[in-house]
N, C-alpha and C positions, 0 to 999 in steps of 0.2 A: 529665620522663619522662611518657610518655603512658599513659593507662589503656586504650588500644586493644588488644583481645585477638584481633582477626581476623588471620588469616594473610595475607589479601589485602585491599587497600582496597576499600571498597564503591563500586560504580558507581551513578550516578543511574539510576533505572528509567525505561523507556519502554514503552509498550504501543501497538503498531502493528496496527491492524485495518482490514479492508476488507470490503465487501459488494458484490454485483452484483445488479442488478435483472433478474429473470427473468419473462418473460411466462408465465402459467399458463393462460390461456384467451383468448377474444376480447376481453374487457374487464377482465381481472384480471392483476395482476402482484404479485410480492413481492420483498423484499430478502433475499438468501441470503448467509450468511457464507461467505467464501472465505479461503484461506490465502495471504497474500502472502509471496513468498520472495526477491524482488529488486525494487529500486526505484531509479528516477532521475526527474529532473524531466520526462523525455521519455516515460516509460512504466513498466510494472512487470510482473513475473512473478507469476502466481497459480496456485494449484492448487484444483480444485473437481471435484465430481461432475457438474456441469452440462455440457451439450454445446453448443459453439459451433463455427461454421465459420470458416475463414479469410476475412477481409474483413467479418465481422459487426461492426456497431456496437453496443457495449454501454455501459451506464451503471454506473459504480462510485461507491461512497461510501467515502471515505478518512478515517481518524481516527488521529491520533498524540497520545496522552496522555502527559504528562511530569509530573514532580514540580512544575514551575513553571507548568503551564498545558496548554492543549489547542489543537491545530490540527485543524480539521475542514472537509472539503469534502463537501457533501451530494450533488452530482451532478458527476461527472467522466466525460465521454464518452470512449470509446476504441475503437480498431479492433483486432480480433484479427489479429495478424501471425504468430503461431507457435502450433502445437498439437502436443502429443506425449502419447501414452498413457503413463501411469505407474501400473502395477498397475491398480487399479479406478478410478482418477481420471485427470484430464487436467491437464497443465501447459500454461499459455497465456502467450504474450507479448503484452501489450497496449500499444499506442502511444496516448498521449493525443492527442485530436483538438483541437489548438489553434485550428482554424478554427471550432469550435463557439461558439454564443452563450454557453454556460456558461463557457468558458475565455477568452473575449474580454476579460473584466475583468482589470485589472492585479493586483487583490488575489488572484484565483484563481491566476494564474501565480506570484506571489510566494509564496503558500502552498505550492504544489508544490515550488518551489525551497527553501523553508525546511525542509520535511520532509526533503528530500534532505540538506541540510546537517546537520540534527540526527542523522539515521541514520548518516551518515559519521563525524561526531564521536564518536558513541557506539561505533561499531565500532573507531575508533582508540584510544579509551580502554580498551576490552576487550582489544585486542591488547597495549597497553602494560602493563596489569595482569597479563596472562598471562605476559609475558616476565620 
């Protein structure tokens, strides 16, 4: 007999965060937190107060922290492919720019794919635990 008193099994935790580099002046820029809401190895959906135009090239920082480790990409270039006003913020669809020198490395590509696999696996475990 188990001493487990939880009604539902505990899921391993993950923490998915992203930032975008925003130019603030002629020679200055800063990293601003954004809210990721959709992710694949080809791109991601994000929500932010910042204003970008379709076709803009932006630089993202992506971090996925898990109980067993951390997957982190410092600079991921992307192209704004979708923009929608959502209340006082904007939802953006960002396509990763695989032709960039930052994503030409095999390790960066495999990290993007690894993040997708972990997020998908976590979502499947959540769905199974919910049923």
